[in-house]
DSSP file (Angstrom, degrees, kcal/mol; ACC not computed):
  #  RESIDUE AA STRUCTURE BP1 BP2  ACC     N-H-->O    O-->H-N    N-H-->O    O-->H-N    TCO  KAPPA ALPHA  PHI   PSI    X-CA   Y-CA   Z-CA
    1    1 A M              0   0    0      0, 0.0    99,-0.1     0, 0.0   102,-0.1   0.000 360.0 360.0 360.0 137.8    0.0    0.0    0.0
    2    2 A A        -     0   0    0     97,-0.9     2,-0.3   100,-0.2   105,-0.2  -0.208 360.0-119.4 -68.0 163.2    1.3    3.5   -0.9
    3    3 A T  E     -a  107   0A   0    103,-1.9   105,-3.3   101,-0.1     2,-0.4  -0.693  12.9-140.1-103.4 160.5    1.9    6.1    1.8
    4    4 A V  E     -a  108   0A   0     -2,-0.3   133,-3.3   131,-0.2     2,-0.4  -0.986  18.3-172.8-120.7 128.6    0.3    9.5    2.3
    5    5 A T  E     -ab 109 137A   0    103,-3.0   105,-2.8    -2,-0.4     2,-0.6  -0.985  12.9-155.5-125.5 128.9    2.4   12.5    3.3
    6    6 A F  E     -ab 110 138A   0    131,-3.0   133,-2.8    -2,-0.4     2,-0.6  -0.911  11.4-156.8 -98.5 120.4    1.2   15.9    4.3
    7    7 A I  E     -ab 111 139A   0    103,-2.9   105,-3.0    -2,-0.6     2,-0.5  -0.886   8.7-157.8 -98.9 120.3    3.9   18.6    3.7
    8    8 A I  E     -ab 112 140A   0    131,-3.2   133,-2.6    -2,-0.6   105,-0.2  -0.862  14.4-126.7-104.6 127.0    3.2   21.6    5.9
    9    9 A S        -     0   0    0    103,-2.8    -1,-0.0    -2,-0.5    11,-0.0  -0.217  37.9 -85.1 -67.5 159.8    4.7   24.9    4.9
   10   10 A A    >   -     0   0    0    131,-0.2     3,-2.1     1,-0.1   104,-0.1  -0.291  38.9-114.7 -62.0 149.6    6.8   27.0    7.3
   11   11 A E  T 3  S+     0   0    0      1,-0.3    -1,-0.1    -3,-0.1    -2,-0.1   0.805 116.8  49.7 -59.4 -30.8    4.8   29.2    9.6
   12   12 A D  T 3  S+     0   0    0      2,-0.0     2,-0.4     0, 0.0    -1,-0.3   0.343  84.5 116.6 -90.8   8.0    6.3   32.3    8.0
   13   13 A C    <   -     0   0    0     -3,-2.1   101,-0.3     1,-0.1    -4,-0.1  -0.627  42.8-173.0 -79.8 128.7    5.5   31.1    4.5
   14   14 A S        +     0   0    0     -2,-0.4    -1,-0.1    99,-0.1     2,-0.1   0.354  42.8 122.1-102.9   4.9    3.1   33.4    2.6
   15   15 A L        -     0   0    0      4,-0.1    99,-0.5     1,-0.1   100,-0.3  -0.409  59.1-130.1 -68.9 140.4    2.6   31.2   -0.4
   16   16 A N     >  -     0   0    0     97,-0.1     4,-2.5    -2,-0.1     5,-0.2  -0.312  36.8 -92.1 -77.8 176.1   -0.9   30.0   -1.3
   17   17 A R  H  > S+     0   0    0      1,-0.2     4,-2.0     2,-0.2     5,-0.1   0.865 125.0  49.6 -61.2 -39.8   -1.5   26.3   -1.9
   18   18 A L  H  > S+     0   0    0      2,-0.2     4,-1.9     1,-0.2    -1,-0.2   0.923 113.3  45.4 -67.8 -44.2   -1.0   26.6   -5.7
   19   19 A D  H  > S+     0   0    0      1,-0.2     4,-2.2     2,-0.2    -2,-0.2   0.864 110.5  55.1 -66.3 -34.8    2.3   28.5   -5.4
   20   20 A L  H  X S+     0   0    0     -4,-2.5     4,-2.6     2,-0.2    -1,-0.2   0.894 104.7  54.4 -64.1 -39.1    3.4   26.1   -2.7
   21   21 A L  H  X S+     0   0    0     -4,-2.0     4,-2.7     2,-0.2    -2,-0.2   0.950 108.5  48.3 -57.4 -50.0    2.8   23.3   -5.2
   22   22 A G  H  X S+     0   0    0     -4,-1.9     4,-2.0     1,-0.2    -2,-0.2   0.898 112.1  49.3 -58.4 -42.0    5.1   24.9   -7.8
   23   23 A S  H  X S+     0   0    0     -4,-2.2     4,-1.9     2,-0.2    -1,-0.2   0.903 111.5  48.6 -65.6 -41.6    7.8   25.5   -5.2
   24   24 A L  H  X S+     0   0    0     -4,-2.6     4,-2.5     2,-0.2    -2,-0.2   0.909 109.6  52.0 -64.9 -41.7    7.6   21.9   -4.0
   25   25 A L  H  X S+     0   0    0     -4,-2.7     4,-2.5     1,-0.2    -1,-0.2   0.889 107.5  53.1 -62.3 -38.3    7.8   20.6   -7.6
   26   26 A Q  H  X S+     0   0    0     -4,-2.0     4,-2.4    -5,-0.2    -1,-0.2   0.915 109.4  49.2 -60.6 -42.8   10.9   22.7   -8.2
   27   27 A R  H  X S+     0   0    0     -4,-1.9     4,-1.2     2,-0.2    -2,-0.2   0.919 111.8  47.4 -63.9 -44.4   12.5   21.2   -5.1
   28   28 A F  H  <>S+     0   0    0     -4,-2.5     5,-2.3     1,-0.2     3,-0.4   0.918 112.4  50.1 -63.9 -42.0   11.7   17.6   -6.2
   29   29 A H  H ><5S+     0   0    0     -4,-2.5     3,-2.0     1,-0.2    -2,-0.2   0.901 106.0  55.5 -63.2 -40.6   13.0   18.4   -9.7
   30   30 A A  H 3<5S+     0   0    0     -4,-2.4    -1,-0.2     1,-0.3    -2,-0.2   0.786 107.5  50.6 -62.5 -26.1   16.3   19.8   -8.3
   31   31 A Q  T 3<5S-     0   0    0     -4,-1.2    -1,-0.3    -3,-0.4    -2,-0.2   0.226 120.0-112.6 -94.2  13.2   16.7   16.5   -6.5
   32   32 A Q  T < 5 +     0   0    0     -3,-2.0     2,-0.5     1,-0.2    -3,-0.2   0.881  69.1 144.1  58.9  41.8   16.2   14.6   -9.8
   33   33 A Q      < -     0   0    0     -5,-2.3    -1,-0.2    -6,-0.1    -2,-0.1  -0.955  45.8-134.2-115.7 122.8   12.9   13.1   -8.5
   34   34 A A        -     0   0    0     -2,-0.5    54,-0.5    -3,-0.1     2,-0.3  -0.440  24.9-166.7 -72.3 146.3   10.0   12.6  -11.0
   35   35 A C  E     -c   74   0A   0     38,-1.6    40,-2.5    -2,-0.1     2,-0.4  -0.921  13.6-150.4-133.2 157.6    6.6   13.7   -9.9
   36   36 A F  E     -cd  75  89A   0     52,-2.3    54,-3.5    -2,-0.3     2,-0.6  -0.999   7.2-153.6-129.2 130.4    3.0   13.3  -11.1
   37   37 A C  E     -cd  76  90A   0     38,-3.6    40,-2.1    -2,-0.4     2,-0.8  -0.922   9.3-151.7-105.3 116.7    0.2   15.8  -10.6
   38   38 A L  E     -cd  77  91A   0     52,-2.6    54,-2.0    -2,-0.6    40,-0.2  -0.792  17.5-161.2 -89.1 112.4   -3.2   14.2  -10.5
   39   39 A A  E     - d   0  92A   0     38,-2.8    54,-0.2    -2,-0.8     3,-0.1  -0.543  25.7-123.0 -92.3 158.1   -5.7   16.9  -11.7
   40   40 A T  S    S-     0   0    0     52,-0.5     2,-0.3    -2,-0.2    -1,-0.1   0.848  87.7 -18.2 -67.4 -34.2   -9.5   16.8  -11.1
   41   41 A D  S  > S-     0   0    0      1,-0.1     4,-1.9    36,-0.0     5,-0.1  -0.933  78.1 -83.3-160.4 178.6  -10.2   17.0  -14.9
   42   42 A V  H  > S+     0   0    0     -2,-0.3     4,-2.3     1,-0.2     5,-0.2   0.880 122.6  56.4 -62.9 -39.4   -8.6   17.8  -18.3
   43   43 A D  H  > S+     0   0    0      1,-0.2     4,-2.1     2,-0.2    -1,-0.2   0.908 109.0  46.0 -61.0 -41.5   -9.3   21.5  -17.9
   44   44 A Y  H  > S+     0   0    0      2,-0.2     4,-2.8     1,-0.2    -1,-0.2   0.860 109.5  55.3 -70.5 -33.2   -7.4   21.7  -14.6
   45   45 A A  H  X S+     0   0    0     -4,-1.9     4,-2.2     2,-0.2    -2,-0.2   0.912 108.9  47.7 -62.1 -41.9   -4.6   19.7  -16.1
   46   46 A V  H  X S+     0   0    0     -4,-2.3     4,-2.2     2,-0.2    -2,-0.2   0.902 110.5  52.2 -65.3 -41.4   -4.3   22.3  -18.9
   47   47 A F  H  X S+     0   0    0     -4,-2.1     4,-2.8     2,-0.2    -2,-0.2   0.940 110.5  47.4 -59.5 -47.8   -4.4   25.1  -16.3
   48   48 A L  H  X S+     0   0    0     -4,-2.8     4,-2.9     1,-0.2     5,-0.2   0.891 108.2  56.5 -61.0 -39.0   -1.5   23.4  -14.4
   49   49 A D  H  X S+     0   0    0     -4,-2.2     4,-0.8     1,-0.2    -1,-0.2   0.939 112.7  40.5 -56.6 -48.9    0.4   23.0  -17.7
   50   50 A D  H  < S+     0   0    0     -4,-2.2     3,-0.4     1,-0.2    -2,-0.2   0.911 114.8  52.9 -65.8 -42.6    0.2   26.7  -18.3
   51   51 A Y  H >< S+     0   0    0     -4,-2.8     3,-1.1     1,-0.2     6,-0.3   0.906 110.2  45.7 -62.1 -44.8    0.9   27.6  -14.7
   52   52 A L  H 3< S+     0   0    0     -4,-2.9     8,-1.0     1,-0.3    -1,-0.2   0.661 105.0  63.2 -75.8 -14.7    4.0   25.5  -14.4
   53   53 A W  T 3< S+     0   0    0     -4,-0.8    -1,-0.3    -3,-0.4    -2,-0.2   0.142  84.3 111.6 -92.8  20.0    5.3   26.9  -17.7
   54   54 A S  S X >S-     0   0    0     -3,-1.1     5,-2.1     1,-0.1     3,-1.0  -0.498  82.4-114.1 -91.7 162.9    5.4   30.4  -16.3
   55   55 A E  G > 5S+     0   0    0      1,-0.2     3,-1.8     3,-0.2    -1,-0.1   0.815 111.2  71.6 -62.1 -31.0    8.5   32.5  -15.6
   56   56 A R  G 3 5S+     0   0    0      1,-0.3    -1,-0.2    -5,-0.1    -4,-0.1   0.839 106.1  36.4 -54.8 -36.1    7.7   32.2  -11.9
   57   57 A F  G < 5S-     0   0    0     -3,-1.0     3,-0.4    -6,-0.3    -1,-0.3   0.119 115.3-110.1-108.5  20.1    8.6   28.6  -11.9
   58   58 A G  T < 5 -     0   0    0     -3,-1.8    -3,-0.2     1,-0.2    -2,-0.1   0.812  68.8 -65.2  61.0  31.9   11.5   28.8  -14.3
   59   59 A F  S   <S-     0   0    0     -5,-2.1    -1,-0.2     1,-0.1    -6,-0.2   0.951  71.2-142.7  54.5  52.4    9.6   26.9  -17.0
   60   60 A L        -     0   0    0     -8,-1.0     2,-0.2    -3,-0.4    -1,-0.1  -0.185  20.2-106.3 -48.5 125.9    9.6   23.8  -14.8
   61   61 A P        +     0   0    0      0, 0.0    13,-2.0     0, 0.0     2,-0.3  -0.398  63.5 138.5 -61.9 122.9   10.0   20.7  -17.1
   62   62 A H  E     -e   74   0A   0     11,-0.2     2,-0.3    -2,-0.2    13,-0.2  -0.968  34.3-154.1-158.2 169.7    6.7   18.9  -17.3
   63   63 A S  E     -e   75   0A   0     11,-2.0    13,-2.5    -2,-0.3     2,-1.5  -0.991  24.9-127.4-152.1 141.3    4.4   17.1  -19.7
   64   64 A C  S    S+     0   0    0     -2,-0.3     2,-0.3    11,-0.2    13,-0.1  -0.703  79.7  86.6 -87.1  85.4    0.7   16.5  -19.9
   65   65 A S  S    S-     0   0    0     -2,-1.5    -2,-0.1    11,-0.3    11,-0.1  -0.949  85.5 -62.8-164.5 177.5    1.1   12.7  -20.3
   66   66 A A        -     0   0    0     -2,-0.3    17,-0.2     1,-0.1    16,-0.1  -0.425  68.2 -85.1 -71.7 153.2    1.5    9.4  -18.6
   67   67 A F        -     0   0    0     15,-3.1    -1,-0.1    -2,-0.1    17,-0.1  -0.331  40.3-166.4 -61.2 136.0    4.6    8.9  -16.4
   68   68 A Q    >   -     0   0    0      3,-0.3     3,-1.9    -3,-0.1     5,-0.1  -0.967  12.6-152.4-126.4 112.7    7.7    7.7  -18.3
   69   69 A P  T 3  S+     0   0    0      0, 0.0   -35,-0.1     0, 0.0    -1,-0.1   0.638  90.3  65.4 -63.6 -12.9   10.5    6.5  -16.0
   70   70 A T  T 3  S+     0   0    0      1,-0.1     2,-0.5     2,-0.0    -3,-0.0   0.630  97.3  58.6 -84.0 -12.6   13.2    7.4  -18.5
   71   71 A V  S <  S-     0   0    0     -3,-1.9     2,-1.0     2,-0.1    -3,-0.3  -0.965  74.6-145.9-123.7 118.8   12.5   11.2  -18.3
   72   72 A C        +     0   0    0     -2,-0.5     2,-0.3   -38,-0.1   -39,-0.1  -0.715  56.2 101.6 -86.8 102.4   12.8   13.0  -14.9
   73   73 A Q  S    S-     0   0    0     -2,-1.0   -38,-1.6    -5,-0.1     2,-0.4  -0.885  76.2 -74.8-157.9-174.7   10.1   15.7  -15.0
   74   74 A T  E     -ce  35  62A   0    -13,-2.0   -11,-2.0    -2,-0.3     2,-0.4  -0.831  41.5-157.1 -95.7 134.9    6.7   16.5  -13.7
   75   75 A Y  E     -ce  36  63A   0    -40,-2.5   -38,-3.6    -2,-0.4     2,-0.4  -0.885   3.7-160.3-111.9 144.2    3.8   14.7  -15.4
   76   76 A I  E     +c   37   0A   0    -13,-2.5   -11,-0.3    -2,-0.4     2,-0.3  -0.986  24.6 137.8-128.6 132.3    0.2   16.0  -15.3
   77   77 A S  E     -c   38   0A   0    -40,-2.1   -38,-2.8    -2,-0.4   -36,-0.0  -0.978  50.4-133.4-163.1 160.4   -3.0   14.0  -16.0
   78   78 A S  S    S+     0   0    0     -2,-0.3     2,-0.5   -40,-0.2   -40,-0.1   0.312  87.6  84.1 -98.5   6.5   -6.5   13.6  -14.7
   79   79 A S    >   -     0   0    0      1,-0.1     3,-1.5   -38,-0.1     4,-0.3  -0.946  64.5-156.3-114.3 119.8   -6.1    9.8  -14.8
   80   80 A L  G >  S+     0   0    0     -2,-0.5     3,-1.8     1,-0.3    -1,-0.1   0.793  93.2  67.7 -63.6 -27.5   -4.5    8.1  -11.8
   81   81 A S  G >  S+     0   0    0      1,-0.3     3,-1.3     2,-0.2    -1,-0.3   0.772  89.0  65.8 -63.9 -23.9   -3.6    5.1  -14.1
   82   82 A D  G <  S+     0   0    0     -3,-1.5   -15,-3.1     1,-0.2    -1,-0.3   0.646  92.1  64.0 -70.1 -13.9   -1.2    7.5  -15.9
   83   83 A A  G X  S+     0   0    0     -3,-1.8     3,-2.8    -4,-0.3    -1,-0.2   0.358  71.0 149.3 -89.7   5.3    0.8    7.7  -12.6
   84   84 A A  T <  S-     0   0    0     -3,-1.3    18,-0.1     1,-0.3    -3,-0.1  -0.157  77.0  -5.1 -48.6 122.5    1.7    4.0  -12.7
   85   85 A S  T 3  S+     0   0    0      1,-0.3    -1,-0.3     2,-0.1    -2,-0.1   0.399  92.5 137.7  70.1   3.5    5.1    3.5  -11.0
   86   86 A C    <   -     0   0    0     -3,-2.8    -1,-0.3     1,-0.1    21,-0.2  -0.658  50.2-143.9 -74.3 130.1    5.8    7.2  -10.5
   87   87 A P  S    S+     0   0    0      0, 0.0    20,-2.2     0, 0.0     2,-0.5   0.795  80.6  44.0 -69.3 -28.3    7.2    7.5   -7.0
   88   88 A H  E     - f   0 107A   0    -54,-0.5   -52,-2.3    18,-0.2     2,-0.6  -0.959  62.0-174.2-127.1 117.7    5.5   10.9   -6.0
   89   89 A I  E     -df  36 108A   0     18,-3.2    20,-3.4    -2,-0.5     2,-0.7  -0.931  11.5-156.0-112.9 111.2    1.9   11.7   -6.7
   90   90 A F  E     -df  37 109A   0    -54,-3.5   -52,-2.6    -2,-0.6     2,-0.9  -0.779  17.3-139.2 -85.3 118.2    0.8   15.2   -5.9
   91   91 A N  E     +d   38   0A   0     18,-2.1     3,-0.3    -2,-0.7    20,-0.2  -0.693  32.2 166.3 -85.9 105.9   -2.9   15.1   -5.3
   92   92 A C  E     +d   39   0A   0    -54,-2.0   -52,-0.5    -2,-0.9    -1,-0.1   0.112  55.1  89.4-102.2  19.6   -4.5   18.2   -6.9
   93   93 A T  S    S-     0   0    0      2,-0.3    -1,-0.2   -54,-0.2     3,-0.1   0.719  86.6-129.9 -92.7 -22.1   -8.1   16.8   -6.7
   94   94 A G  S    S+     0   0    0     -3,-0.3     2,-0.3     1,-0.3    -2,-0.1   0.493  79.1  94.4  83.4   1.5   -9.2   18.1   -3.3
   95   95 A Q  S    S-     0   0    0     33,-0.0    -1,-0.3    30,-0.0    -2,-0.3  -0.940  84.8-101.6-125.3 148.4  -10.4   14.6   -2.4
   96   96 A A        -     0   0    0     -2,-0.3     2,-0.2    -3,-0.1    30,-0.0  -0.436  38.4-137.8 -65.8 139.9   -8.6   11.8   -0.5
   97   97 A L        -     0   0    0     -2,-0.1     2,-0.4     2,-0.0    -1,-0.1  -0.653  14.1-115.2 -95.8 155.9   -7.2    9.1   -2.9
   98   98 A S        -     0   0    0     -2,-0.2     3,-0.3     1,-0.1     4,-0.0  -0.772  16.8-159.5 -87.4 134.3   -7.4    5.4   -2.2
   99   99 A T  S >  S+     0   0    0     -2,-0.4     3,-1.4     1,-0.2   -97,-0.9   0.546  72.8  89.7 -89.6  -7.3   -4.0    3.8   -1.8
  100  100 A E  T 3  S+     0   0    0      1,-0.3    -1,-0.2   -99,-0.1     4,-0.0   0.835  88.0  45.8 -61.2 -35.9   -5.2    0.3   -2.6
  101  101 A S  T 3  S+     0   0    0     -3,-0.3    -1,-0.3     2,-0.1     2,-0.2   0.457 100.0  89.8 -88.7   0.4   -4.6    0.6   -6.3
  102  102 A L  S <  S-     0   0    0     -3,-1.4  -100,-0.2     1,-0.1     2,-0.1  -0.586  84.1 -98.5 -98.2 158.9   -1.1    2.1   -6.0
  103  103 A D    >   -     0   0    0     -2,-0.2     3,-1.5  -102,-0.1    -1,-0.1  -0.347  33.8-114.1 -69.2 154.6    2.3    0.4   -5.7
  104  104 A Q  T 3  S+     0   0    0      1,-0.3  -101,-0.1  -102,-0.1    -1,-0.1   0.814 114.7  50.6 -59.9 -33.2    3.8    0.0   -2.3
  105  105 A D  T 3  S+     0   0    0   -103,-0.1    -1,-0.3     2,-0.1     2,-0.2   0.364  87.7 104.7 -92.5   6.8    6.6    2.4   -3.0
  106  106 A Q    <   -     0   0    0     -3,-1.5  -103,-1.9    -7,-0.1     2,-0.5  -0.620  56.9-151.9 -87.1 150.1    4.4    5.2   -4.3
  107  107 A Q  E     -af   3  88A   0    -20,-2.2   -18,-3.2    -2,-0.2     2,-0.5  -0.982   5.3-148.6-125.5 124.5    3.8    8.3   -2.1
  108  108 A I  E     -af   4  89A   0   -105,-3.3  -103,-3.0    -2,-0.5     2,-0.5  -0.801  21.2-155.3 -87.2 129.6    0.7   10.5   -2.3
  109  109 A I  E     +af   5  90A   0    -20,-3.4   -18,-2.1    -2,-0.5     2,-0.4  -0.935  16.8 178.5-115.3 125.8    1.6   14.0   -1.4
  110  110 A E  E     -a    6   0A   0   -105,-2.8  -103,-2.9    -2,-0.5     2,-0.4  -0.903  15.4-154.4-113.4 148.3   -0.8   16.6    0.0
  111  111 A W  E     -a    7   0A   0     -2,-0.4     2,-0.5  -105,-0.2  -103,-0.2  -0.972   3.5-154.2-132.6 145.0    0.6   20.0    0.9
  112  112 A V  E     -a    8   0A   0   -105,-3.0  -103,-2.8    -2,-0.4     2,-0.1  -0.964   5.8-162.1-125.4 119.6   -0.7   22.6    3.4
  113  113 A S        -     0   0    0     -2,-0.5   -97,-0.1  -105,-0.2   -99,-0.1  -0.319  34.1-109.4 -86.2 178.8   -0.2   26.3    3.2
  114  114 A Q  S    S+     0   0    0    -99,-0.5     2,-0.3  -101,-0.3   -98,-0.1   0.367  79.6 118.3 -91.1   3.8   -0.6   28.7    6.1
  115  115 A H     >  -     0   0    0   -100,-0.3     4,-2.6     1,-0.1     5,-0.2  -0.588  67.5-133.2 -74.0 130.5   -3.7   30.2    4.6
  116  116 A T  H  > S+     0   0    0     -2,-0.3     4,-2.1     1,-0.2     5,-0.1   0.881 102.1  46.1 -55.0 -49.4   -6.6   29.6    7.1
  117  117 A D  H  > S+     0   0    0      1,-0.2     4,-1.9     2,-0.2    -1,-0.2   0.889 114.4  48.6 -64.0 -38.6   -9.2   28.4    4.5
  118  118 A E  H  > S+     0   0    0      2,-0.2     4,-2.2     1,-0.2    -2,-0.2   0.881 110.0  51.4 -69.9 -38.2   -6.7   26.1    2.9
  119  119 A K  H  X S+     0   0    0     -4,-2.6     4,-1.9     2,-0.2    -2,-0.2   0.891 108.8  52.4 -63.7 -38.6   -5.6   24.7    6.2
  120  120 A K  H  X S+     0   0    0     -4,-2.1     4,-1.8    -5,-0.2    -2,-0.2   0.916 109.7  48.2 -63.5 -43.9   -9.3   24.0    7.0
  121  121 A Q  H  X S+     0   0    0     -4,-1.9     4,-2.0     1,-0.2    -1,-0.2   0.897 111.7  49.8 -63.1 -40.9   -9.7   22.1    3.7
  122  122 A M  H  X S+     0   0    0     -4,-2.2     4,-2.5     2,-0.2    -1,-0.2   0.813 105.7  56.3 -71.5 -29.4   -6.6   20.1    4.3
  123  123 A R  H  X S+     0   0    0     -4,-1.9     4,-1.9     2,-0.2    -1,-0.2   0.914 107.9  49.1 -64.3 -41.9   -7.7   19.2    7.8
  124  124 A H  H  X S+     0   0    0     -4,-1.8     4,-1.7     1,-0.2    -2,-0.2   0.911 111.2  49.7 -61.5 -43.0  -10.9   17.8    6.2
  125  125 A L  H  X S+     0   0    0     -4,-2.0     4,-1.9     2,-0.2    -2,-0.2   0.892 106.6  55.1 -63.9 -40.8   -8.8   15.8    3.7
  126  126 A F  H  X S+     0   0    0     -4,-2.5     4,-2.1     1,-0.2    -1,-0.2   0.914 108.0  49.6 -57.4 -43.8   -6.6   14.4    6.6
  127  127 A K  H  X S+     0   0    0     -4,-1.9     4,-2.1     1,-0.2    -1,-0.2   0.839 104.9  58.1 -65.9 -33.5   -9.8   13.1    8.2
  128  128 A Q  H  X S+     0   0    0     -4,-1.7     4,-0.6     2,-0.2    -1,-0.2   0.915 107.9  46.7 -62.0 -41.7  -10.9   11.5    4.9
  129  129 A Y  H ><>S+     0   0    0     -4,-1.9     5,-1.9     1,-0.2     3,-1.3   0.921 109.9  53.0 -65.0 -43.3   -7.6    9.5    4.9
  130  130 A Q  H ><5S+     0   0    0     -4,-2.1     3,-2.0     1,-0.3    -1,-0.2   0.866 102.0  59.1 -60.4 -35.6   -8.1    8.5    8.5
  131  131 A S  H 3<5S+     0   0    0     -4,-2.1    -1,-0.3     1,-0.3    -2,-0.2   0.704 102.3  54.7 -67.3 -17.4  -11.6    7.3    7.7
  132  132 A Q  T <<5S-     0   0    0     -3,-1.3    -1,-0.3    -4,-0.6    -2,-0.2   0.239 124.5-106.8 -93.8  11.4   -9.9    4.9    5.2
  133  133 A S  T < 5S+     0   0    0     -3,-2.0     2,-0.5     1,-0.3    -3,-0.2   0.832  78.3 136.5  63.0  34.9   -7.7    3.6    8.1
  134  134 A I      < -     0   0    0     -5,-1.9    -1,-0.3    -6,-0.1    -2,-0.2  -0.948  44.2-155.8-110.8 130.0   -4.7    5.5    6.6
  135  135 A T        -     0   0    0     -2,-0.5  -131,-0.2    -3,-0.1    -9,-0.0  -0.888  20.0-143.7-104.8 102.7   -2.4    7.4    9.0
  136  136 A P        -     0   0    0      0, 0.0  -131,-0.2     0, 0.0     2,-0.2  -0.301  10.9-124.2 -65.5 148.1   -0.7   10.1    6.9
  137  137 A Q  E     -b    5   0A   0   -133,-3.3  -131,-3.0     2,-0.0     2,-0.4  -0.579  22.0-137.3 -83.6 154.7    2.9   11.0    7.7
  138  138 A I  E     -b    6   0A   0     -2,-0.2     2,-0.4  -133,-0.2  -131,-0.2  -0.965  19.3-177.6-118.7 132.0    3.6   14.7    8.4
  139  139 A A  E     -b    7   0A   0   -133,-2.8  -131,-3.2    -2,-0.4     2,-0.4  -0.997  11.4-155.9-126.9 127.7    6.6   16.6    7.0
  140  140 A R  E      b    8   0A   0     -2,-0.4  -131,-0.2  -133,-0.2  -130,-0.1  -0.835 360.0 360.0-105.1 140.9    7.3   20.2    8.1
  141  141 A M              0   0    0   -133,-2.6  -131,-0.2    -2,-0.4  -132,-0.1   0.439 360.0 360.0 -86.0 360.0    9.2   22.6    5.9
């Protein structure tokens, strides 16, 4: 069964959740770690594609496609099956994912900004995982 990790931004961090996602993806890329962003639908996948191709994120290498282990970049799709064997799955859906269909070495990543409304939503998401008998790991920045 895959693991779930909540990454909590530093208390003095003013980034919203979307900007925090871009910053985290940059960090993973700098460490040569491939990532997959699971979008709610095709429209959101296209939005993320444009967003990550901005100057703000240094034109972060990414592709709207299924994960390919030979190319270290960020992959974006609205289909969880496209994440097959990708080690890091950033959940951009706003809903808890089931870990049953994932590989044991895959990690679902949720991230929490310091914005009050976003923290409240992520607390709800944390409880959704707990209701599935999953105890998420916590990582603080």
